[in-house]
Wavefront OBJ file of the C-alpha trace (Angstrom):
o trace
v -21.304 -59.454 14.984
v -20.381 -56.291 13.047
v -22.494 -55.101 10.177
v -20.516 -55.536 6.676
v -20.392 -53.141 3.832
v -18.902 -54.356 0.535
v -17.634 -57.433 2.201
v -15.882 -55.619 4.829
v -16.646 -55.358 8.477
v -17.653 -51.850 9.809
v -14.757 -52.189 12.204
v -12.507 -53.135 9.543
v -13.467 -50.387 7.454
v -13.286 -47.583 10.127
v -10.006 -48.993 10.521
v -8.562 -48.779 7.120
v -9.948 -45.033 6.941
v -8.311 -44.345 10.229
v -5.082 -45.547 8.586
v -5.648 -43.523 5.390
v -6.181 -40.709 7.527
v -2.946 -40.714 9.358
v -0.799 -40.785 5.886
v 0.636 -37.677 5.218
v -1.018 -36.242 2.046
v 1.549 -35.020 -0.717
v 0.943 -33.216 -3.905
v 2.940 -31.817 -6.514
v 4.499 -28.496 -5.987
v 2.643 -26.487 -8.567
v 4.140 -23.282 -9.628
v 6.862 -23.654 -7.102
v 5.158 -22.906 -3.907
v 7.286 -24.617 -1.689
v 10.503 -22.887 -3.440
v 9.060 -19.759 -2.685
v 8.392 -20.639 1.000
v 11.636 -21.919 1.392
v 13.021 -18.516 -0.079
v 11.041 -16.334 2.409
v 12.407 -18.635 5.402
v 16.088 -18.218 3.907
v 15.482 -14.363 3.931
v 14.593 -14.589 7.603
v 11.235 -14.321 7.567
v 9.422 -17.046 10.050
v 6.554 -19.056 9.124
v 3.696 -20.802 10.207
v 0.663 -22.663 8.470
v -2.571 -20.865 8.081
v -5.889 -21.601 6.588
v -6.727 -21.907 3.272
v -10.080 -20.916 1.122
v -12.996 -23.627 1.208
v -15.662 -23.853 -1.573
v -18.350 -21.318 -1.184
v -15.892 -18.402 -0.259
v -15.817 -20.078 2.892
v -12.565 -20.598 5.274
v -10.862 -23.998 5.786
v -11.120 -23.462 9.613
v -14.813 -24.460 9.304
v -15.569 -21.366 11.923
v -19.114 -20.019 11.218
v -18.728 -16.484 9.729
v -14.742 -16.537 10.205
v -13.857 -12.995 10.058
v -10.673 -13.417 8.397
v -11.164 -16.259 5.707
v -7.832 -18.045 4.766
v -6.123 -15.034 6.188
v -5.450 -16.637 9.895
v -2.853 -19.361 11.380
v -4.321 -22.469 12.082
v -2.617 -22.938 15.801
v -3.057 -20.578 18.462
v 0.413 -21.037 19.245
v 1.579 -19.291 15.763
v 3.998 -17.222 17.395
v 6.180 -19.776 19.048
v 5.381 -22.313 15.861
v 7.242 -19.911 13.688
v 10.109 -20.931 12.265
v 12.862 -20.470 9.614
v 13.926 -23.941 9.626
v 13.890 -25.290 6.083
v 13.237 -29.174 6.919
v 10.011 -27.902 9.098
v 8.763 -25.629 6.301
v 9.199 -28.261 3.490
v 7.309 -30.982 5.637
v 4.397 -28.683 6.302
v 4.195 -27.619 2.608
v 4.147 -31.109 1.536
v 1.772 -32.475 4.130
v -0.612 -29.433 3.716
v -0.535 -28.664 0.151
v -3.324 -26.329 0.094
v -2.352 -24.239 3.411
v -1.582 -20.720 3.317
v 1.341 -19.460 5.191
v 1.684 -16.824 7.635
v 4.988 -14.890 8.608
v 5.072 -13.595 12.292
v 6.138 -9.909 12.486
v 7.799 -8.145 14.965
v 10.779 -10.905 15.703
v 12.834 -10.014 12.385
v 10.843 -8.087 10.325
v 7.669 -5.588 10.270
v 5.352 -5.116 7.488
v 3.963 -1.525 6.459
v 0.437 -2.381 5.103
v -1.307 0.236 2.870
v -3.970 0.486 0.063
v -3.107 -0.931 -3.130
v -3.122 2.110 -4.994
v -1.383 4.031 -2.467
v 1.264 1.400 -2.401
v 1.715 1.410 -6.104
v 2.169 4.975 -6.247
v 4.626 5.171 -3.121
v 6.713 2.217 -4.533
v 6.945 3.992 -7.890
v 8.192 7.174 -6.215
v 10.484 5.398 -3.621
v 12.474 3.399 -6.610
v 12.298 6.575 -8.731
v 14.346 8.164 -6.183
v 16.847 5.384 -5.353
v 15.251 4.525 -1.968
v 16.441 1.077 -1.049
v 12.990 -1.008 -1.118
v 12.914 -4.434 0.305
v 10.345 -7.379 -0.485
v 6.971 -5.967 -1.352
v 3.782 -8.022 -1.877
v 0.269 -7.075 -3.156
v -2.996 -8.806 -2.365
v -6.153 -9.207 -4.544
v -8.215 -7.858 -1.427
v -6.706 -4.325 -2.086
v -3.460 -4.235 0.126
v 0.146 -3.617 -0.628
v 2.813 -5.373 1.769
v 6.200 -3.599 2.420
v 8.525 -5.793 4.296
v 10.932 -3.825 6.637
v 13.535 -4.557 9.340
v 11.666 -4.638 12.703
v 11.919 -1.750 15.171
v 12.331 -4.209 17.975
v 11.400 -2.597 21.352
v 12.307 0.952 21.987
v 13.613 2.035 25.198
v 10.840 4.724 25.494
v 7.631 2.502 25.348
v 5.588 5.218 24.858
v 7.294 5.688 21.561
v 5.520 2.339 20.271
v 2.650 0.231 20.595
v 1.788 -3.552 20.446
v 0.150 -4.449 16.876
v -2.740 -6.827 16.439
v -4.091 -7.862 13.285
v -6.581 -4.978 12.035
v -5.586 -2.790 14.821
v -4.044 0.711 14.083
v -2.009 2.855 16.044
v -3.042 5.806 17.856
v -1.306 8.247 15.637
v -3.917 7.063 12.756
v -4.810 10.604 11.775
v -1.135 10.854 10.812
v -0.869 7.480 9.023
v -4.340 7.258 7.416
v -5.261 3.713 6.316
v -1.986 2.388 7.009
v -1.322 -0.752 9.200
v 2.053 -1.257 10.952
v 2.137 -4.963 11.789
v 5.169 -5.391 14.373
v 4.774 -7.167 17.680
v 2.008 -9.738 17.893
v 1.000 -9.652 14.362
v 1.232 -11.241 11.041
v 0.660 -11.309 7.498
v 0.110 -13.794 4.652
v 3.209 -14.521 3.026
v 3.207 -15.266 -0.737
v 2.128 -17.441 -2.337
v -1.197 -17.483 -0.676
v -4.547 -17.863 -2.238
v -7.770 -15.727 -1.042
v -11.460 -16.791 -1.241
v -12.803 -16.248 -4.746
v -11.799 -16.847 -8.214
v -8.132 -16.434 -8.770
v -7.565 -14.101 -6.008
v -4.108 -14.293 -4.244
v -1.200 -12.770 -2.494
v 1.879 -12.583 -4.681
v 5.594 -11.005 -4.524
v 5.962 -7.715 -6.421
v 9.403 -7.610 -5.303
v 10.538 -11.068 -3.962
v 12.336 -11.880 -0.559
v 16.129 -11.964 -2.178
v 15.776 -7.600 -1.492
v 17.255 -6.458 1.710
v 15.121 -5.293 4.407
v 15.132 -1.695 4.804
v 14.524 0.547 7.727
v 10.815 1.256 8.142
v 11.318 4.991 8.660
v 13.186 5.196 5.273
v 9.896 4.493 3.796
v 7.106 5.801 6.391
v 7.139 9.561 4.846
v 6.438 8.364 1.279
v 3.633 5.837 2.307
v 2.335 8.166 4.548
v 2.072 11.127 1.867
v 0.722 8.274 -0.438
v -2.012 7.004 1.890
v -2.977 10.692 2.536
v -3.320 11.488 -0.834
v -5.493 8.216 -1.667
v -7.560 9.641 1.020
v -8.434 12.806 -0.091
v -8.760 11.427 -3.931
v -11.276 9.007 -2.237
v -13.035 11.622 -0.542
v -13.353 13.928 -3.799
v -14.544 11.242 -5.448
v -11.194 11.198 -8.047
v -9.080 8.234 -8.834
v -5.713 8.406 -7.062
v -3.928 9.295 -10.483
v -5.723 11.799 -12.591
l 1 2 3 4 5 6 7 8 9 10 11 12 13 14 15 16 17 18 19 20 21 22 23 24 25 26 27 28 29 30 31 32 33 34 35 36 37 38 39 40 41 42 43 44 45 46 47 48 49 50 51 52 53 54 55 56 57 58 59 60 61 62 63 64 65 66 67 68 69 70 71 72 73 74 75 76 77 78 79 80 81 82 83 84 85 86 87 88 89 90 91 92 93 94 95 96 97 98 99 100 101 102 103 104 105 106 107 108 109 110 111 112 113 114 115 116 117 118 119 120 121 122 123 124 125 126 127 128 129 130 131 132 133 134 135 136 137 138 139 140 141 142 143 144 145 146 147 148 149 150 151 152 153 154 155 156 157 158 159 160 161 162 163 164 165 166 167 168 169 170 171 172 173 174 175 176 177 178 179 180 181 182 183 184 185 186 187 188 189 190 191 192 193 194 195 196 197 198 199 200 201 202 203 204 205 206 207 208 209 210 211 212 213 214 215 216 217 218 219 220 221 222 223 224 225 226 227 228 229 230 231 232 233 234 235 236 237 238 239 240
C-alpha cells in the first residue's frame, strides 16, 4: 500500500508533479523581451538560450563556482542550435521566461568587445566623424559590444585566429583589452540579466542598424582602448 499525503497517494502525487513539470511555463512578456529577441534574429543574429541569474549571485546552471554565471549557453550544441527562425525563438522565449540568450559569432556577424569607458569614447568619435556604426550594446559588467559583419575565413589562415570566449588574439599588444568574438565564440544579446541588482546587457543602438565592416571601426576602438590603458596606468580617468 502506498503512503497517502493530504488524501492523495504518493504515486498519484508524483504523477501530478511530473505532469505539471511537463507543461511549458509561460509568462507575460514584460518590457518587450520577446520583441527585442525577434528583432535581433530578424537582423540576422543567430540566437540560442543561455543561463540566467539565480538567487545569491549564482547561475541557473547550478555548477559550483560557474566562471561565467548567466553568460553562457545552456546547451553544448549551441553552435548548431543557434537560429534566426522566428517561431523557434518565440517558443524559447515563452517557455523559458527567465532565460538569457546568446548570439553565435562568426556566422553572420562578429563582435568587437571593449571596456565600457573606451567604447563610449570610441562611439562618440565614430558617430561624430560620420562613420557607419552598427548595433552597439553595453553591459553592466563594464563592457561595450560593437556588432559588425563577420570577416569569415580569410584565404590566409595566418591572418586570422579562432576565437573562444575570454581568449585574445596574439596581437594583444596592438589591441589592448579588445576581444574580437568571431568563429567559435558568442556574446549575450540584449535584453539580458546579469547577477546582481538591476545588472543587465542592453542596446545602445539597436539591431535595426546595418552591420558595418569591422575594419572601419578597429582603428578608433584600438586607439580608445590604448588611451584607456594609459589612463588607468597613470591613475587618471579616461576623460579629464
